[in-house]
C-alpha positions in Angstrom: 40.7 150.7 55.2 37.6 153.0 56.4 35.2 151.9 59.1 37.8 149.8 60.4 39.1 150.1 64.2 41.9 150.6 65.8 43.3 147.8 67.5 46.0 149.3 70.2 48.1 147.5 72.4 49.8 145.3 69.4 51.2 148.7 68.3 52.4 149.6 71.2 54.4 146.4 71.1 55.5 146.4 67.6 56.8 150.2 68.3 59.1 149.2 70.9 60.6 146.8 68.6 60.5 148.6 65.1 62.9 151.8 65.6 62.1 152.4 62.0 58.7 153.4 62.3 57.0 154.3 59.2 56.9 151.5 57.3 56.3 148.5 60.1 53.5 150.6 61.8 51.7 151.4 58.3 51.9 148.4 57.4 50.5 146.8 60.4 47.7 149.4 60.4 46.8 148.0 56.8 46.4 144.6 57.5 44.7 144.7 61.2 41.3 143.5 62.0 38.2 144.6 64.4 39.5 143.8 67.8 39.5 145.7 71.2 42.7 146.4 73.1 42.7 147.7 76.3 44.1 150.5 78.8 45.0 149.6 81.8 45.4 153.0 84.5 47.6 151.5 87.3 50.3 152.5 90.1 53.5 152.0 88.6 56.5 152.0 90.5 59.5 154.4 88.3 63.1 155.9 89.4 64.0 159.1 88.4 66.0 162.0 90.5 67.8 159.6 93.0 63.9 158.1 94.1 61.7 155.6 93.6 58.2 156.9 92.8 54.2 155.1 92.4 53.2 157.3 89.5 49.9 156.6 87.8 50.4 155.4 84.2 48.7 153.8 81.4 49.8 150.1 80.7 52.8 150.7 82.8 54.6 152.7 80.6 55.7 156.8 81.1 54.7 158.1 78.8 51.7 156.2 77.9 51.1 153.9 74.7 50.9 155.4 71.4 47.8 155.3 69.4 48.0 154.8 65.7 45.8 155.2 63.3 44.6 156.3 59.6 42.1 159.3 58.9 38.6 158.6 59.1 39.5 155.3 61.3 37.0 154.2 64.1 38.9 154.3 67.1 37.8 151.6 70.6 39.7 152.1 73.8 38.9 149.9 76.1 40.1 151.6 79.9 40.2 149.3 82.8 40.9 151.6 86.6 43.4 149.1 88.4 44.4 152.8 90.4 43.2 153.9 93.4 41.8 157.1 91.6 38.6 158.5 90.1 40.0 159.0 86.4 38.7 159.5 82.8 40.6 159.9 79.4 40.3 163.2 77.4 41.2 162.9 73.1 42.8 166.0 72.5 42.1 167.4 69.4 40.6 164.6 68.3 36.6 166.6 67.5 34.5 163.8 68.3 32.0 164.4 65.5 28.4 163.4 67.1 30.3 161.4 70.0 30.7 163.7 72.6 29.7 161.3 75.2 33.5 160.1 74.6 34.9 163.3 75.0 36.4 162.6 78.6 36.7 165.6 80.5 35.0 164.2 84.2 31.8 166.1 85.1 32.0 167.9 81.8 30.7 164.9 79.4 31.1 162.2 81.9 30.8 160.7 85.0 34.6 159.3 86.5 35.6 155.8 85.9 36.3 154.7 89.5 38.9 152.1 90.7 37.8 148.7 89.2 35.6 149.9 87.0 35.9 149.8 82.3 34.5 152.1 79.8 35.4 151.8 76.1 35.9 155.4 74.3 34.7 154.7 71.1 34.6 157.5 68.2 35.5 158.0 64.6 38.6 160.8 63.4 36.5 162.3 61.0 38.8 164.4 58.2 41.8 164.2 60.8 44.8 163.7 60.3 48.3 164.2 61.8 49.6 164.7 65.4 47.3 164.7 68.6 47.4 163.5 71.9 45.1 161.5 74.9 45.7 162.3 78.9 43.7 161.9 82.0 41.4 164.8 82.8 40.4 164.0 86.0 42.4 165.6 89.2 46.0 166.4 88.4 46.4 162.9 87.2 47.4 164.1 83.8 51.0 165.0 85.1 51.9 161.2 84.5 48.8 159.8 82.2 49.5 160.9 78.5 50.5 159.8 75.3 50.6 160.4 71.7 48.0 160.1 68.9 49.0 159.3 65.2 46.8 160.1 62.8 48.3 158.7 59.1 46.4 160.4 56.2 44.4 157.3 54.2 46.1 154.9 52.2 47.2 156.4 49.0 47.4 160.1 50.6 51.1 161.7 50.9 52.4 164.3 52.8 52.2 167.6 51.4 56.5 167.5 51.6 58.4 165.2 50.7 58.0 162.0 52.8 60.7 161.8 55.5 63.3 159.4 56.7 62.0 158.5 59.4 59.3 159.7 62.2 59.4 159.9 65.7 57.4 161.0 69.0 59.3 163.7 71.4 56.9 164.5 74.0 57.7 167.0 76.4 56.4 166.5 80.2 57.2 167.5 83.8 57.8 165.1 87.0 58.0 165.2 90.6 59.0 163.5 93.6 55.7 164.0 95.4 51.8 162.1 94.3 50.1 164.5 91.9 47.1 163.9 93.7 48.0 164.9 97.2 49.9 168.3 95.3 46.1 169.2 94.1 44.8 168.6 97.6 47.8 170.6 98.9 47.6 173.4 96.7 43.6 173.6 96.4 43.2 173.2 100.1 46.3 176.2 100.9 44.7 178.6 98.6 48.4 179.4 97.0 50.6 178.9 94.1 51.6 175.7 93.4 55.5 174.1 93.2 57.6 174.1 90.9 58.0 170.5 88.8 60.9 168.5 89.8 62.1 167.9 86.4 61.0 168.8 83.2 61.3 165.3 80.8 61.8 164.6 77.3 60.2 161.0 76.5 59.9 160.8 80.0 63.6 160.9 80.9 65.2 164.3 82.3 68.7 164.3 81.0 71.8 165.0 82.6 71.3 168.3 84.3 69.4 166.9 87.3 70.8 164.3 89.6 71.4 161.0 89.1 70.0 161.7 85.1 73.0 160.9 83.0 71.8 157.7 82.5 68.3 158.8 81.9 68.6 160.7 78.5 66.7 160.3 75.8 69.2 159.7 72.1 67.8 159.7 68.9 69.9 158.6 66.6 70.0 159.7 62.9 71.8 159.1 59.9 73.7 161.9 57.7 72.2 163.8 55.0 68.5 162.6 56.0 65.9 164.0 56.9 63.3 163.0 59.7 59.9 164.3 61.7 59.8 165.1 64.6 56.0 164.9 66.1 56.8 167.2 69.4 53.8 167.1 71.8 53.7 169.4 75.1 52.2 167.2 78.0 53.3 169.4 80.8 50.7 170.3 83.5 51.5 173.6 84.6 53.7 175.3 82.3 55.1 176.2 79.0 58.1 175.7 77.4 60.9 175.9 74.5 62.1 173.3 72.4 65.7 173.4 70.5 67.9 171.2 68.6 71.4 172.5 68.8 72.9 173.7 65.2 69.9 173.3 64.0 66.3 174.7 62.2 63.3 172.9 62.7 60.6 173.4 60.0 57.0 173.8 61.0 54.4 171.8 58.8 52.1 171.1 60.5 50.4 172.5 64.0 47.4 170.9 66.6 46.5 168.1 63.8 46.6 170.5 60.5 48.8 171.4 57.8 50.3 174.5 57.6 52.9 176.3 55.4 56.5 175.6 56.1 57.9 177.8 58.9 61.5 177.5 59.4 62.4 178.8 62.9 65.3 178.4 65.7 63.0 176.9 68.1 59.5 176.7 68.9 57.3 177.1 72.1 54.3 174.8 73.2 51.7 175.4 75.9 50.5 172.0 77.3 48.2 170.7 74.8 49.6 171.7 71.6 51.5 169.9 69.2 53.8 170.3 66.2 55.5 168.5 63.5 58.7 169.4 62.5 61.2 168.2 59.5 64.8 168.3 60.6 67.7 167.8 58.2 71.0 166.1 59.9 73.1 168.3 57.6 75.5 169.3 60.5 79.2 167.9 61.1 78.9 164.2 62.8 78.7 164.6 66.2 76.3 164.9 69.5 73.8 167.6 69.8 71.5 168.6 72.4 67.8 168.9 72.2 66.7 171.2 74.8 63.5 171.8 76.7 63.3 174.9 78.6 60.4 176.4 80.5 58.5 179.8 79.2 57.4 182.0 82.5 55.4 185.4 81.7 53.7 185.7 84.6 55.5 187.8 87.4 56.5 186.8 91.2 56.3 182.9 90.3 58.3 180.5 91.5 59.0 177.2 88.8 61.8 174.5 87.7 64.4 176.8 85.5 66.4 173.9 84.9 66.7 172.2 81.5 65.8 169.2 80.4 68.0 167.6 77.7 67.7 164.9 74.8 70.3 164.2 72.8 70.3 164.0 68.7 73.6 161.9 67.8 74.8 161.1 64.5 75.9 157.5 63.3 79.6 157.7 63.5 79.9 159.7 66.3 82.8 158.7 68.6 81.9 158.2 72.3 84.5 161.2 73.2 82.5 163.7 71.5 81.3 166.1 73.7 77.5 167.5 73.0 76.9 170.7 71.1 74.0 172.5 73.5 71.4 174.0 72.5 70.7 177.9 73.4 66.8 178.6 74.5 65.6 182.0 75.2 65.1 183.4 78.0 62.2 182.4 80.3 60.6 185.5 79.8 61.2 186.0 76.2 57.7 187.0 75.2 58.8 187.9 71.6 60.4 184.7 70.9 56.8 182.9 72.2 54.5 185.4 70.3 56.7 184.7 66.9 55.6 181.5 66.4 51.6 181.7 66.2 52.4 185.0 63.8 53.9 183.1 61.5 51.8 180.5 61.4 49.7 180.0 58.5 47.2 177.3 57.0 48.3 175.4 53.7 45.4 175.6 52.4 42.2 177.5 51.4 40.2 177.8 54.3 36.7 178.8 54.8 35.9 181.2 57.6 32.9 182.8 57.9 33.0 186.3 57.1 30.4 187.6 59.3 29.1 186.1 62.5 26.0 186.0 65.0 27.6 184.6 68.0 30.1 186.8 69.6 31.7 186.7 72.8 34.4 188.9 74.0 36.0 186.9 77.5 38.8 188.4 79.7 40.8 185.6 81.4 43.1 186.2 84.2 43.4 185.7 88.2 41.6 186.6 91.4 42.1 187.0 94.8 39.4 185.7 97.1 38.8 187.1 100.3 40.2 184.9 102.9 37.4 183.2 105.1 39.2 180.9 106.9 39.8 180.4 110.4 43.5 178.8 109.8 44.5 181.6 107.7 48.2 180.9 107.7 46.9 177.6 106.4 44.5 178.0 104.1 45.2 181.4 102.6 48.5 181.5 101.2 47.7 183.5 97.5 48.5 186.9 97.2 48.0 189.3 99.8 46.8 186.8 102.4 43.7 186.0 100.2 42.8 182.3 97.9 44.1 182.7 94.6 41.3 181.9 92.0 41.3 182.2 88.2 38.3 183.7 85.8 36.9 183.7 82.5 34.6 187.2 82.3 35.2 187.4 86.1 33.2 184.0 86.3 35.2 181.3 88.4 33.6 177.8 86.6 33.0 175.0 89.5 32.8 171.5 88.4 29.1 169.9 88.6 28.7 166.8 90.3 27.2 165.0 87.7 28.0 164.9 84.0 27.0 168.1 83.0 26.5 166.6 79.0 23.7 164.2 80.6 22.1 167.1 82.9 21.4 169.3 79.7 20.0 166.4 77.3 18.3 165.1 80.6 16.9 167.7 81.3 18.2 167.6 85.0 18.0 171.0 86.9 20.0 172.3 89.8 23.4 171.3 88.2 24.5 174.6 86.0 23.2 177.7 84.8 22.7 179.1 81.6 23.6 182.3 81.6 27.9 182.9 80.9 28.0 186.6 80.2 28.8 187.3 76.3 31.1 190.6 77.8 32.9 190.8 81.1 31.3 191.8 84.1 33.5 194.4 84.9 35.5 196.9 82.0 38.6 198.5 82.7 41.9 199.0 81.3 42.8 195.1 81.5 46.8 195.5 80.7 48.0 198.2 80.8 47.8 199.3 84.9 46.1 202.4 84.7 46.2 204.0 88.0 42.9 203.2 89.6 41.5 201.2 86.3 41.6 198.1 88.0 38.9 197.1 90.1 39.4 197.1 93.8 37.2 193.9 94.2 39.3 190.9 92.6 36.8 188.3 93.7 34.7 186.5 91.2 31.6 185.4 90.7 31.4 181.5 91.3 29.0 179.1 89.5 28.8 176.7 86.8 27.6 178.8 84.0 27.2 178.1 80.3 26.7 179.4 77.0 24.2 177.7 75.0 24.7 178.3 71.3 22.3 177.3 68.7 23.5 174.8 66.2 25.3 176.3 63.1 25.9 179.3 64.5 29.3 181.6 63.3 31.4 181.8 66.5 33.7 184.2 67.0 35.6 184.8 70.5 37.8 187.4 71.4 40.0 186.1 74.2 41.5 189.3 76.5 44.5 188.9 78.8 43.7 190.6 82.1 46.5 192.0 85.0 44.3 192.2 87.7 47.0 190.3 89.7 49.8 189.6 86.6 49.0 189.2 82.8 50.3 185.7 82.1 50.1 183.6 78.7 47.1 181.5 79.0 47.0 177.9 76.5 43.3 177.8 75.9 41.7 174.6 74.5 38.5 174.2 73.2 37.3 170.5 73.2 35.1 169.3 69.7 36.3 171.8 67.4 39.2 173.0 66.1 39.3 177.1 65.5 41.1 179.4 62.9 43.2 182.3 65.1 42.3 185.3 62.6 44.0 187.8 64.8 46.3 188.1 67.5 47.9 191.2 69.2 49.3 193.2 72.7 47.5 195.4 74.3 43.3 195.9 74.5 41.5 194.3 71.8 40.0 197.6 69.6 37.6 196.4 67.2 38.6 199.9 65.2 42.3 198.8 65.1 42.9 195.2 64.8 43.8 193.2 62.4 42.0 190.2 60.8 43.6 187.1 58.7 40.6 185.7 56.8 42.7 184.4 54.2 45.2 181.6 55.4 45.1 181.8 59.6 46.1 178.7 61.0 43.8 176.0 62.4 44.0 175.0 66.2 42.5 173.5 69.2 44.5 175.3 71.7 45.8 178.7 71.6 48.3 180.7 73.5 46.5 184.0 74.6 49.8 186.4 75.0 50.7 187.8 78.0 48.8 191.1 78.0 47.8 190.7 74.8 44.2 189.0 72.8 43.7 186.1 70.5 40.5 186.2 67.9 39.1 182.9 67.4 36.0 181.6 64.7 34.3 178.3 64.0 31.0 177.6 63.0 28.7 175.7 65.9 28.4 172.6 63.7 29.0 169.5 66.4 26.5 169.0 68.9 27.8 168.5 72.6 28.9 170.5 75.9 32.0 171.3 75.0 34.7 172.5 78.0 36.8 175.4 77.2 39.4 175.8 79.7 43.3 177.0 80.0 45.4 174.1 79.6 47.4 175.1 82.7 46.5 172.6 85.3 46.4 174.8 88.4 44.5 177.9 86.2 41.7 175.1 84.7 41.6 174.3 89.3 41.5 177.6 89.9 38.1 178.3 87.8 39.7 179.2 84.3 36.9 177.5 82.3 33.2 177.5 81.5 31.2 175.2 78.6 30.1 175.8 75.2 26.6 174.3 74.7 26.1 173.3 71.4 22.2 172.7 70.9 21.4 169.9 68.2 20.3 170.6 64.7 18.3 169.1 62.3 18.0 165.2 61.6 20.0 162.7 62.6 23.2 164.0 60.7 23.1 167.0 63.4 21.8 165.2 66.4 23.8 163.9 69.5 23.5 160.2 69.5 22.2 159.0 72.9 24.6 158.0 75.8 26.4 155.1 76.3 24.8 152.1 77.9 27.9 151.6 79.8 28.9 155.0 80.7 30.3 155.9 84.6 27.7 156.8 86.6 27.9 159.4 89.6 
């Protein structure tokens, strides 16, 4: 089984026909051969909310096809771009050990795949298992181009909990009636905030709360007395979301592809890019129970969709006239409910966390307002106080290069980026408490393609501090190429003298929601060379510049050195 290659398309067909999931899929994985199958990125006609829309999808599916594999499998996905837009695919949560060339973010690790072009991604799921996701990493196409990655343990290795009766992927998303590339263009050229989604979706279906959507409702049929594993993914574009099932508890057993100590809760909150595996028991009275997805919005003065998407958990034996029980979600701005999840997560197994660190970054994250320089301010300066909205890390708004940054670094191509991302903020102030005269009057950021170069093997600590220059907000920060330990998490300004760290059993994640008006501390060992994007996973914030790149240098020998770039890589 080791070193086999994942055969993608065939499984998608099997999974549509075989609803009982686990046994059929694992049998098929066990006997597969080393073949390649295609992702075709194409325009698809889809009808939602009383309107027929043309959206970009993979293989005509929304959400896209699921990739199934086992720990340590090799994966090869041939991507053919049949859409009118440039595209790349990012394998979110895959650590890409010595395979940074295939990570996927456009202009960071590769040039985009242009219309009519093909590129094959190849990577190995080294010591990885659990639920991850893939999505477009060019423009705002991620809003419709996404799907799940399900990685089972090796043959003969069981879950660290009683095996469920069935497993099901639950993907949370958002839907627009307007082309997302056009929305992105309008938002960035207008200088203001994005429009709210027209609907939220669960497995591509909005549910009965929206116009013309009574029949567009995902239903999960369950047998009374059984335990089910839900692989929950937030693939949303610009919102974080609560999820709950009426009258049922959810027991979290995995987050971001790493096992956790069981944590039983009434609801969960996921930022875009985050995944959780939860166990749910069908132990209630026979009936229909709503699975609800609603917004978590911690920022002030923001317009957003506030109608919940609904799916159904339906017990066998339920009569057609049974009214569904409704799930209660927290208020959209319930930060305590949001923080309770991350504060309760703990790694299941002993962890190896560096007790000392030699690379230390203190990074402020938040918003900026650039001065209006347009001759038509009513058209191009729709941000706060007539300015242009931006976002930054350490007051630096990241600008994408026009070639692959990874190739520029290893090819020593100068002029496309600098290596001077600051270790500490350019301006220090009371970040969250809005003390009089403490927030800089000049809210403009420094603009540039600034990176941080890290020596191979460095023990890295990063303090991520939210700021309130414009408004505080929970920011889901994703680091490519690594999982990291969340060793600290708190409200207010970070204070090294009073902050409490957990170096015993902190959760291992690839995306962390830095709390609104608070901070998070992460640690990892930089043992994977490459250029690794670190950014807010709210797409508009990334577009505004809330990102940077950590360049990890090669180590010694082949096992610590990034290979040469693939010969078939796209050209800029």
